[in-house]
C-alpha positions, 0 to 999 in steps of 0.5 A, spaced: 514 574 450 511 574 457 504 572 454 508 565 451 511 564 458 504 565 462 501 560 457 507 555 458 506 555 465 498 554 465 499 548 460 504 545 465 500 546 471 493 543 467 497 537 465 500 536 472 492 536 474 490 532 469 495 526 471 494 527 478 493 521 482 486 521 485 487 518 491 494 517 493 498 524 494 503 520 498 507 514 497 504 508 500 506 506 507 513 509 505 519 506 503 520 503 510 513 500 511 513 496 504 520 494 505 518 491 512 512 487 509 517 484 503 522 482 508 516 479 513 513 475 507 520 472 506 521 470 513 514 466 511 516 463 505 519 456 504 526 455 501 522 453 494 518 459 493 524 463 495 528 460 490 523 461 484 522 468 486 530 470 486 530 466 480 525 471 477 527 477 480 534 476 478 537 475 485 533 482 487 529 481 494 522 482 495 524 488 500 528 491 494 522 491 489 517 492 494 517 500 492 517 499 484 509 501 484 511 507 487 517 509 483 514 508 476 508 513 478 512 519 475 512 516 468 506 517 464 507 510 461 504 507 467 498 512 469 493 507 467 496 503 474 494 509 478 487 507 481 490 500 483 493 503 489 487 504 493 479 502 493 475 508 496 469 505 500 463 509 503 462 508 511 456 504 509 459 500 504 463 493 503 467 492 497 462 487 494 456 493 495 461 499 493 461 502 486 467 499 482 472 504 478 471 502 471 479 503 471 480 498 476 482 498 483 486 495 489 482 488 489 482 488 481 489 490 480 491 484 485 487 479 481 490 481 475 497 481 477 496 474 480 492 472 473 498 474 469 504 471 474 500 464 474 499 464 466 504 459 463 503 463 456 505 470 460 512 473 458 518 473 463 518 480 462 510 481 464 511 476 470 516 480 473 512 487 472 506 484 475 510 480 481 513 487 483 506 490 482 503 485 487 508 485 492 507 493 493 499 492 492 498 487 498 502 492 502 497 497 500 491 493 502 494 493 509 494 501 509 487 502 512 487 509 509 488 506 502 481 503 503 478 510 506 472 514 504 471 516 497 469 523 500 476 525 502 480 521 498 482 516 503 484 521 508 488 525 503 483 531 505 483 530 512 488 535 514 491 534 521 498 537 524 504 532 525 508 535 531 506 542 529 507 541 521 501 541 516 499 533 514 493 529 513 491 523 516 493 519 509 500 521 510 500 520 518 499 512 517 503 512 510 509 514 513 509 519 518 508 514 524 513 510 521 519 515 520 518 518 527 519 511 530 526 511 527 527 504 525 530 501 519 525 496 515 530 490 517 529 492 524 521 493 524 521 486 520 525 483 525 521 485 531 514 483 529 510 479 535 512 472 536 506 468 533 504 460 533 503 457 526 496 456 528 496 464 529 499 465 522 494 460 519 489 464 522 491 471 519 492 468 512 485 465 512 480 469 507 480 472 501 483 479 498 476 482 498 475 480 506 482 483 507 480 489 504 473 489 508 478 488 514 482 494 512 476 498 511 473 497 518 480 499 521 480 506 517 473 507 520 476 507 527 482 511 524 477 517 522 474 517 529 481 517 532 482 525 531 479 531 529 480 535 523 486 540 524 488 537 530 496 537 532 498 529 533 504 528 537 507 523 542 500 520 545 497 519 538 504 514 536 502 511 543 495 509 542 496 507 534 503 505 532 501 498 535 496 498 529 501 500 524 506 494 526 500 489 526 498 491 519 505 491 517 506 484 520 499 481 517 501 484 510 507 480 510 504 474 512 499 474 507 503 476 502 507 470 503 500 466 502 499 469 496 506 468 493 506 461 495 499 460 492 501 462 485 508 460 485 507 453 488 
């Protein structure tokens, strides 16, 4: 009987390893960050596009569906989408020069979502699924550690402490700074920096690949912002939370651009 129990334990353990995400061990931007991006995007959409989204999502908001891609991670039926959440790049690479993951990545995942949504032959069900994924993935694209190094899985293996508790650099930028700031997603969305129309237009310039490379540059700065096992506290928040807020705002503004382009 004991032998059977041991075999069962080993089987479950190995199964969990085989299905583990190779990059994200934490939720991306956390629920609060993703919802803030969805809410910010909504503010930059025309009434026409908002109506189309509301109709397609049966009344649900962008904030509501923004965490869907994380919610389905535990369902094995959706494991094939796990690599869509990130694109790891070495320090000397851009997205264009990097070795591509045959299973797909953040950039190709976004492209696929756009393709399905714009295809007139796609079913309503497929369009809804890929719209939910798209909203989340544009958010992930603006969390710099989702374009972090291959060697440490986007900062997941870069161990630090957050207020004396064990953590890693990926998690600090995903959720711990946002959680420590203690604002709701609507408060974050309603307290973004005031931008002119020209500034918004400037932020929306470029392609998804350009935005990925931009996030990679920020990730490189993040790697220099702390040492392994360092205890990060108030000073780190003071120095870096402005970047978190800027990335949330950029993510929302650019999500609005993408949604407008594919739903107009």
